N, CA, C and O atoms as a GROMACS GRO file, in nm:
protein
  384
    1MET      N    1  -4.692 -16.030   0.083
    1MET     CA    2  -4.665 -16.015  -0.058
    1MET      C    3  -4.583 -16.135  -0.106
    1MET      O    4  -4.504 -16.191  -0.030
    2LYS      N    5  -4.603 -16.174  -0.232
    2LYS     CA    6  -4.535 -16.290  -0.290
    2LYS      C    7  -4.453 -16.248  -0.411
    2LYS      O    8  -4.483 -16.150  -0.479
    3MET      N    9  -4.347 -16.326  -0.436
    3MET     CA   10  -4.269 -16.315  -0.558
    3MET      C   11  -4.276 -16.449  -0.628
    3MET      O   12  -4.237 -16.551  -0.572
    4LEU      N   13  -4.327 -16.449  -0.751
    4LEU     CA   14  -4.331 -16.571  -0.831
    4LEU      C   15  -4.208 -16.573  -0.920
    4LEU      O   16  -4.171 -16.472  -0.980
    5GLN      N   17  -4.145 -16.687  -0.928
    5GLN     CA   18  -4.037 -16.712  -1.023
    5GLN      C   19  -4.091 -16.820  -1.116
    5GLN      O   20  -4.107 -16.935  -1.076
    6ILE      N   21  -4.118 -16.783  -1.240
    6ILE     CA   22  -4.179 -16.875  -1.336
    6ILE      C   23  -4.076 -16.906  -1.444
    6ILE      O   24  -4.025 -16.815  -1.511
    7ILE      N   25  -4.046 -17.035  -1.461
    7ILE     CA   26  -3.956 -17.081  -1.565
    7ILE      C   27  -4.042 -17.155  -1.667
    7ILE      O   28  -4.114 -17.249  -1.633
    8CYS      N   29  -4.033 -17.111  -1.792
    8CYS     CA   30  -4.123 -17.164  -1.895
    8CYS      C   31  -4.048 -17.188  -2.025
    8CYS      O   32  -3.966 -17.106  -2.065
    9ASP      N   33  -4.074 -17.301  -2.090
    9ASP     CA   34  -4.022 -17.327  -2.223
    9ASP      C   35  -4.062 -17.210  -2.313
    9ASP      O   36  -4.178 -17.168  -2.314
   10SER      N   37  -3.967 -17.157  -2.388
   10SER     CA   38  -3.994 -17.038  -2.470
   10SER      C   39  -4.107 -17.061  -2.570
   10SER      O   40  -4.174 -16.965  -2.610
   11GLY      N   41  -4.130 -17.183  -2.611
   11GLY     CA   42  -4.238 -17.213  -2.704
   11GLY      C   43  -4.377 -17.192  -2.646
   11GLY      O   44  -4.475 -17.182  -2.721
   12PHE      N   45  -4.388 -17.186  -2.514
   12PHE     CA   46  -4.516 -17.169  -2.448
   12PHE      C   47  -4.530 -17.032  -2.382
   12PHE      O   48  -4.625 -17.007  -2.308
   13GLU      N   49  -4.435 -16.944  -2.410
   13GLU     CA   50  -4.435 -16.812  -2.347
   13GLU      C   51  -4.562 -16.732  -2.379
   13GLU      O   52  -4.619 -16.671  -2.289
   14SER      N   53  -4.605 -16.732  -2.503
   14SER     CA   54  -4.726 -16.656  -2.538
   14SER      C   55  -4.848 -16.713  -2.466
   14SER      O   56  -4.936 -16.637  -2.426
   15TYR      N   57  -4.854 -16.844  -2.450
   15TYR     CA   58  -4.964 -16.907  -2.376
   15TYR      C   59  -4.964 -16.860  -2.230
   15TYR      O   60  -5.069 -16.828  -2.175
   16LEU      N   61  -4.846 -16.857  -2.169
   16LEU     CA   62  -4.833 -16.810  -2.031
   16LEU      C   63  -4.878 -16.665  -2.020
   16LEU      O   64  -4.960 -16.633  -1.934
   17LEU      N   65  -4.824 -16.578  -2.105
   17LEU     CA   66  -4.858 -16.435  -2.098
   17LEU      C   67  -5.006 -16.409  -2.122
   17LEU      O   68  -5.066 -16.325  -2.056
   18GLU      N   69  -5.062 -16.481  -2.216
   18GLU     CA   70  -5.205 -16.467  -2.244
   18GLU      C   71  -5.288 -16.499  -2.120
   18GLU      O   72  -5.381 -16.426  -2.087
   19ASN      N   73  -5.254 -16.606  -2.051
   19ASN     CA   74  -5.327 -16.645  -1.931
   19ASN      C   75  -5.305 -16.546  -1.816
   19ASN      O   76  -5.398 -16.517  -1.741
   20LEU      N   77  -5.185 -16.496  -1.802
   20LEU     CA   78  -5.158 -16.396  -1.698
   20LEU      C   79  -5.237 -16.268  -1.725
   20LEU      O   80  -5.302 -16.214  -1.635
   21GLU      N   81  -5.231 -16.220  -1.848
   21GLU     CA   82  -5.300 -16.096  -1.882
   21GLU      C   83  -5.452 -16.110  -1.869
   21GLU      O   84  -5.519 -16.017  -1.824
   22LYS      N   85  -5.506 -16.226  -1.908
   22LYS     CA   86  -5.650 -16.250  -1.892
   22LYS      C   87  -5.692 -16.240  -1.746
   22LYS      O   88  -5.808 -16.211  -1.715
   23ASN      N   89  -5.597 -16.263  -1.657
   23ASN     CA   90  -5.625 -16.260  -1.514
   23ASN      C   91  -5.567 -16.138  -1.444
   23ASN      O   92  -5.546 -16.139  -1.322
   24GLY      N   93  -5.541 -16.033  -1.521
   24GLY     CA   94  -5.504 -15.904  -1.463
   24GLY      C   95  -5.358 -15.890  -1.422
   24GLY      O   96  -5.325 -15.796  -1.348
   25ILE      N   97  -5.272 -15.978  -1.466
   25ILE     CA   98  -5.129 -15.968  -1.432
   25ILE      C   99  -5.056 -15.912  -1.554
   25ILE      O  100  -5.043 -15.979  -1.656
   26PHE      N  101  -5.009 -15.786  -1.543
   26PHE     CA  102  -4.947 -15.717  -1.655
   26PHE      C  103  -4.802 -15.678  -1.629
   26PHE      O  104  -4.730 -15.642  -1.723
   27HIS      N  105  -4.757 -15.683  -1.504
   27HIS     CA  106  -4.624 -15.634  -1.469
   27HIS      C  107  -4.532 -15.749  -1.429
   27HIS      O  108  -4.571 -15.836  -1.351
   28PHE      N  109  -4.412 -15.747  -1.483
   28PHE     CA  110  -4.317 -15.855  -1.456
   28PHE      C  111  -4.178 -15.811  -1.496
   28PHE      O  112  -4.159 -15.709  -1.562
   29THR      N  113  -4.081 -15.890  -1.454
   29THR     CA  114  -3.944 -15.880  -1.503
   29THR      C  115  -3.916 -16.009  -1.579
   29THR      O  116  -3.948 -16.118  -1.531
   30LYS      N  117  -3.858 -15.995  -1.698
   30LYS     CA  118  -3.834 -16.112  -1.783
   30LYS      C  119  -3.684 -16.126  -1.811
   30LYS      O  120  -3.615 -16.029  -1.841
   31ILE      N  121  -3.637 -16.248  -1.800
   31ILE     CA  122  -3.500 -16.282  -1.839
   31ILE      C  123  -3.512 -16.384  -1.952
   31ILE      O  124  -3.573 -16.489  -1.936
   32GLU      N  125  -3.453 -16.351  -2.067
   32GLU     CA  126  -3.463 -16.438  -2.184
   32GLU      C  127  -3.348 -16.538  -2.192
   32GLU      O  128  -3.242 -16.521  -2.131
   33LYS      N  129  -3.374 -16.640  -2.269
   33LYS     CA  130  -3.274 -16.742  -2.304
   33LYS      C  131  -3.206 -16.802  -2.181
   33LYS      O  132  -3.084 -16.798  -2.167
   34VAL      N  133  -3.288 -16.858  -2.094
   34VAL     CA  134  -3.240 -16.926  -1.974
   34VAL      C  135  -3.217 -17.072  -2.010
   34VAL      O  136  -3.307 -17.138  -2.064
   35LEU      N  137  -3.099 -17.123  -1.981
   35LEU     CA  138  -3.064 -17.260  -2.014
   35LEU      C  139  -3.067 -17.345  -1.887
   35LEU      O  140  -3.041 -17.296  -1.777
   36GLY      N  141  -3.100 -17.474  -1.903
   36GLY     CA  142  -3.098 -17.560  -1.786
   36GLY      C  143  -3.154 -17.698  -1.812
   36GLY      O  144  -3.200 -17.731  -1.921
   37LYS      N  145  -3.147 -17.775  -1.707
   37LYS     CA  146  -3.191 -17.914  -1.710
   37LYS      C  147  -3.272 -17.938  -1.584
   37LYS      O  148  -3.218 -17.933  -1.473
   38GLY      N  149  -3.401 -17.966  -1.600
   38GLY     CA  150  -3.488 -17.986  -1.486
   38GLY      C  151  -3.516 -18.133  -1.460
   38GLY      O  152  -3.479 -18.220  -1.538
   39LYS      N  153  -3.582 -18.156  -1.350
   39LYS     CA  154  -3.616 -18.292  -1.308
   39LYS      C  155  -3.732 -18.350  -1.389
   39LYS      O  156  -3.739 -18.470  -1.412
   40SER      N  157  -3.824 -18.263  -1.432
   40SER     CA  158  -3.947 -18.312  -1.494
   40SER      C  159  -3.962 -18.272  -1.641
   40SER      O  160  -4.073 -18.277  -1.694
   41SER      N  161  -3.853 -18.231  -1.707
   41SER     CA  162  -3.861 -18.199  -1.850
   41SER      C  163  -3.727 -18.225  -1.916
   41SER      O  164  -3.626 -18.247  -1.850
   42GLU      N  165  -3.728 -18.224  -2.048
   42GLU     CA  166  -3.605 -18.241  -2.125
   42GLU      C  167  -3.514 -18.120  -2.100
   42GLU      O  168  -3.562 -18.011  -2.070
   43PRO      N  169  -3.383 -18.138  -2.112
   43PRO     CA  170  -3.291 -18.025  -2.101
   43PRO      C  171  -3.319 -17.921  -2.211
   43PRO      O  172  -3.362 -17.955  -2.321
   44HIS      N  173  -3.294 -17.797  -2.179
   44HIS     CA  174  -3.304 -17.686  -2.274
   44HIS      C  175  -3.169 -17.616  -2.272
   44HIS      O  176  -3.145 -17.529  -2.188
   45MET      N  177  -3.081 -17.653  -2.365
   45MET     CA  178  -2.944 -17.601  -2.365
   45MET      C  179  -2.914 -17.518  -2.490
   45MET      O  180  -2.802 -17.470  -2.506
   46ASP      N  181  -3.012 -17.502  -2.578
   46ASP     CA  182  -3.000 -17.423  -2.701
   46ASP      C  183  -2.880 -17.465  -2.785
   46ASP      O  184  -2.805 -17.381  -2.836
   47ASP      N  185  -2.862 -17.597  -2.798
   47ASP     CA  186  -2.755 -17.648  -2.884
   47ASP      C  187  -2.812 -17.758  -2.975
   47ASP      O  188  -2.933 -17.782  -2.975
   48GLU      N  189  -2.727 -17.824  -3.050
   48GLU     CA  190  -2.772 -17.925  -3.146
   48GLU      C  191  -2.832 -18.048  -3.077
   48GLU      O  192  -2.926 -18.108  -3.128
   49VAL      N  193  -2.779 -18.083  -2.963
   49VAL     CA  194  -2.827 -18.201  -2.891
   49VAL      C  195  -2.956 -18.171  -2.816
   49VAL      O  196  -3.051 -18.249  -2.823
   50TRP      N  197  -2.960 -18.060  -2.744
   50TRP     CA  198  -3.076 -18.020  -2.664
   50TRP      C  199  -3.121 -17.880  -2.707
   50TRP      O  200  -3.089 -17.781  -2.640
   51PRO      N  201  -3.195 -17.871  -2.819
   51PRO     CA  202  -3.238 -17.739  -2.868
   51PRO      C  203  -3.341 -17.675  -2.776
   51PRO      O  204  -3.406 -17.742  -2.695
   52GLY      N  205  -3.355 -17.546  -2.789
   52GLY     CA  206  -3.455 -17.472  -2.714
   52GLY      C  207  -3.399 -17.410  -2.588
   52GLY      O  208  -3.289 -17.443  -2.544
   53TYR      N  209  -3.476 -17.321  -2.531
   53TYR     CA  210  -3.438 -17.252  -2.409
   53TYR      C  211  -3.563 -17.212  -2.333
   53TYR      O  212  -3.675 -17.221  -2.384
   54HIS      N  213  -3.543 -17.167  -2.212
   54HIS     CA  214  -3.652 -17.120  -2.128
   54HIS      C  215  -3.652 -16.968  -2.122
   54HIS      O  216  -3.555 -16.902  -2.161
   55VAL      N  217  -3.762 -16.914  -2.071
   55VAL     CA  218  -3.768 -16.775  -2.030
   55VAL      C  219  -3.799 -16.776  -1.880
   55VAL      O  220  -3.862 -16.870  -1.830
   56LEU      N  221  -3.756 -16.674  -1.811
   56LEU     CA  222  -3.774 -16.666  -1.666
   56LEU      C  223  -3.847 -16.536  -1.636
   56LEU      O  224  -3.807 -16.428  -1.680
   57TYR      N  225  -3.955 -16.547  -1.560
   57TYR     CA  226  -4.033 -16.430  -1.518
   57TYR      C  227  -4.030 -16.418  -1.367
   57TYR      O  228  -4.041 -16.517  -1.295
   58TYR      N  229  -4.017 -16.295  -1.320
   58TYR     CA  230  -4.037 -16.262  -1.180
   58TYR      C  231  -4.160 -16.172  -1.174
   58TYR      O  232  -4.168 -16.071  -1.244
   59ILE      N  233  -4.254 -16.210  -1.089
   59ILE     CA  234  -4.379 -16.135  -1.077
   59ILE      C  235  -4.409 -16.113  -0.930
   59ILE      O  236  -4.423 -16.208  -0.854
   60LYS      N  237  -4.419 -15.986  -0.890
   60LYS     CA  238  -4.453 -15.951  -0.752
   60LYS      C  239  -4.604 -15.936  -0.743
   60LYS      O  240  -4.665 -15.864  -0.822
   61LEU      N  241  -4.665 -16.003  -0.645
   61LEU     CA  242  -4.810 -16.001  -0.630
   61LEU      C  243  -4.851 -15.974  -0.486
   61LEU      O  244  -4.785 -16.019  -0.392
   62GLU      N  245  -4.958 -15.902  -0.471
   62GLU     CA  246  -5.024 -15.891  -0.341
   62GLU      C  247  -5.083 -16.028  -0.308
   62GLU      O  248  -5.110 -16.108  -0.398
   63GLU      N  249  -5.102 -16.054  -0.182
   63GLU     CA  250  -5.153 -16.184  -0.136
   63GLU      C  251  -5.284 -16.222  -0.205
   63GLU      O  252  -5.299 -16.336  -0.248
   64LYS      N  253  -5.377 -16.128  -0.217
   64LYS     CA  254  -5.507 -16.157  -0.279
   64LYS      C  255  -5.492 -16.192  -0.427
   64LYS      O  256  -5.565 -16.278  -0.478
   65ASP      N  257  -5.398 -16.127  -0.496
   65ASP     CA  258  -5.375 -16.157  -0.637
   65ASP      C  259  -5.310 -16.294  -0.653
   65ASP      O  260  -5.341 -16.368  -0.747
   66TYR      N  261  -5.221 -16.327  -0.561
   66TYR     CA  262  -5.158 -16.459  -0.565
   66TYR      C  263  -5.263 -16.569  -0.547
   66TYR      O  264  -5.264 -16.667  -0.621
   67GLU      N  265  -5.351 -16.553  -0.451
   67GLU     CA  266  -5.456 -16.654  -0.426
   67GLU      C  267  -5.547 -16.667  -0.548
   67GLU      O  268  -5.597 -16.776  -0.577
   68ARG      N  269  -5.570 -16.558  -0.617
   68ARG     CA  270  -5.655 -16.559  -0.736
   68ARG      C  271  -5.586 -16.629  -0.854
   68ARG      O  272  -5.651 -16.702  -0.929
   69ILE      N  273  -5.456 -16.607  -0.870
   69ILE     CA  274  -5.384 -16.660  -0.986
   69ILE      C  275  -5.331 -16.802  -0.964
   69ILE      O  276  -5.300 -16.873  -1.060
   70LYS      N  277  -5.321 -16.844  -0.839
   70LYS     CA  278  -5.265 -16.976  -0.806
   70LYS      C  279  -5.333 -17.092  -0.881
   70LYS      O  280  -5.264 -17.176  -0.937
   71PRO      N  281  -5.467 -17.099  -0.884
   71PRO     CA  282  -5.531 -17.209  -0.959
   71PRO      C  283  -5.500 -17.205  -1.108
   71PRO      O  284  -5.492 -17.310  -1.173
   72ILE      N  285  -5.484 -17.086  -1.162
   72ILE     CA  286  -5.450 -17.071  -1.304
   72ILE      C  287  -5.311 -17.131  -1.331
   72ILE      O  288  -5.291 -17.199  -1.431
   73LEU      N  289  -5.217 -17.104  -1.241
   73LEU     CA  290  -5.082 -17.157  -1.256
   73LEU      C  291  -5.082 -17.310  -1.250
   73LEU      O  292  -5.008 -17.375  -1.323
   74PHE      N  293  -5.165 -17.366  -1.163
   74PHE     CA  294  -5.176 -17.512  -1.156
   74PHE      C  295  -5.234 -17.568  -1.286
   74PHE      O  296  -5.192 -17.674  -1.333
   75GLN      N  297  -5.331 -17.498  -1.344
   75GLN     CA  298  -5.389 -17.543  -1.472
   75GLN      C  299  -5.284 -17.540  -1.583
   75GLN      O  300  -5.276 -17.633  -1.664
   76ILE      N  301  -5.204 -17.433  -1.587
   76ILE     CA  302  -5.099 -17.422  -1.687
   76ILE      C  303  -4.997 -17.536  -1.668
   76ILE      O  304  -4.955 -17.600  -1.764
   77LYS      N  305  -4.959 -17.559  -1.543
   77LYS     CA  306  -4.862 -17.665  -1.513
   77LYS      C  307  -4.914 -17.800  -1.562
   77LYS      O  308  -4.839 -17.878  -1.620
   78GLU      N  309  -5.040 -17.828  -1.538
   78GLU     CA  310  -5.099 -17.955  -1.581
   78GLU      C  311  -5.099 -17.966  -1.733
   78GLU      O  312  -5.066 -18.071  -1.788
   79LYS      N  313  -5.135 -17.858  -1.802
   79LYS     CA  314  -5.140 -17.859  -1.948
   79LYS      C  315  -5.000 -17.878  -2.008
   79LYS      O  316  -4.986 -17.945  -2.110
   80LEU      N  317  -4.897 -17.818  -1.946
   80LEU     CA  318  -4.761 -17.823  -2.000
   80LEU      C  319  -4.675 -17.931  -1.935
   80LEU      O  320  -4.553 -17.927  -1.947
   81ARG      N  321  -4.736 -18.025  -1.868
   81ARG     CA  322  -4.663 -18.131  -1.798
   81ARG      C  323  -4.554 -18.192  -1.887
   81ARG      O  324  -4.581 -18.239  -1.997
   82GLY      N  325  -4.431 -18.190  -1.836
   82GLY     CA  326  -4.318 -18.248  -1.907
   82GLY      C  327  -4.259 -18.163  -2.018
   82GLY      O  328  -4.164 -18.203  -2.084
   83LYS      N  329  -4.316 -18.043  -2.037
   83LYS     CA  330  -4.268 -17.958  -2.146
   83LYS      C  331  -4.184 -17.841  -2.096
   83LYS      O  332  -4.134 -17.764  -2.178
   84GLY      N  333  -4.168 -17.825  -1.968
   84GLY     CA  334  -4.084 -17.718  -1.916
   84GLY      C  335  -4.164 -17.602  -1.859
   84GLY      O  336  -4.174 -17.496  -1.922
   85PHE      N  337  -4.220 -17.621  -1.741
   85PHE     CA  338  -4.292 -17.513  -1.672
   85PHE      C  339  -4.277 -17.537  -1.522
   85PHE      O  340  -4.312 -17.643  -1.471
   86LYS      N  341  -4.226 -17.438  -1.453
   86LYS     CA  342  -4.206 -17.450  -1.308
   86LYS      C  343  -4.231 -17.314  -1.244
   86LYS      O  344  -4.193 -17.211  -1.299
   87VAL      N  345  -4.295 -17.316  -1.127
   87VAL     CA  346  -4.320 -17.193  -1.052
   87VAL      C  347  -4.267 -17.210  -0.911
   87VAL      O  348  -4.298 -17.307  -0.843
   88PHE      N  349  -4.187 -17.114  -0.868
   88PHE     CA  350  -4.140 -17.106  -0.730
   88PHE      C  351  -4.203 -16.982  -0.668
   88PHE      O  352  -4.212 -16.878  -0.733
   89VAL      N  353  -4.246 -16.995  -0.544
   89VAL     CA  354  -4.312 -16.884  -0.475
   89VAL      C  355  -4.231 -16.846  -0.353
   89VAL      O  356  -4.199 -16.931  -0.269
   90TYR      N  357  -4.198 -16.718  -0.345
   90TYR     CA  358  -4.120 -16.665  -0.234
   90TYR      C  359  -4.202 -16.561  -0.157
   90TYR      O  360  -4.278 -16.485  -0.217
   91GLU      N  361  -4.186 -16.560  -0.028
   91GLU     CA  362  -4.248 -16.459   0.056
   91GLU      C  363  -4.159 -16.335   0.055
   91GLU      O  364  -4.038 -16.344   0.074
   92ILE      N  365  -4.221 -16.219   0.032
   92ILE     CA  366  -4.147 -16.094   0.038
   92ILE      C  367  -4.174 -16.032   0.176
   92ILE      O  368  -4.288 -15.997   0.208
   93PHE      N  369  -4.069 -16.017   0.254
   93PHE     CA  370  -4.084 -15.962   0.387
   93PHE      C  371  -4.056 -15.812   0.389
   93PHE      O  372  -4.108 -15.739   0.472
   94ASP      N  373  -3.972 -15.768   0.296
   94ASP     CA  374  -3.933 -15.628   0.293
   94ASP      C  375  -3.898 -15.591   0.150
   94ASP      O  376  -3.848 -15.674   0.073
   95GLU      N  377  -3.924 -15.468   0.117
   95GLU     CA  378  -3.891 -15.418  -0.016
   95GLU      C  379  -3.822 -15.284   0.000
   95GLU      O  380  -3.873 -15.194   0.067
   96ILE      N  381  -3.706 -15.271  -0.060
   96ILE     CA  382  -3.629 -15.146  -0.046
   96ILE      C  383  -3.626 -15.073  -0.179
   96ILE      O  384  -3.567 -14.966  -0.189
   0.00000   0.00000   0.00000
């Protein structure tokens, strides 16, 4: 089982959700107004100098669903290059 941690510029959140839902991903945990500075995008600090913020999603997937959605995530990353989109993938060994 996998856990996806998706960090996305809030301006592209609807695009992300639309693509996830089109591919059968409906369940997630969302954290709003995430601030930060990444290596491959402008800072998002929600202030006058660096306006905007990110949203953070955690999505638990079965292995087969992860393999199915992985190419979609790469397509989204390519489309949003430099605009604030990052996915981290964690292996879930146990769930309590």
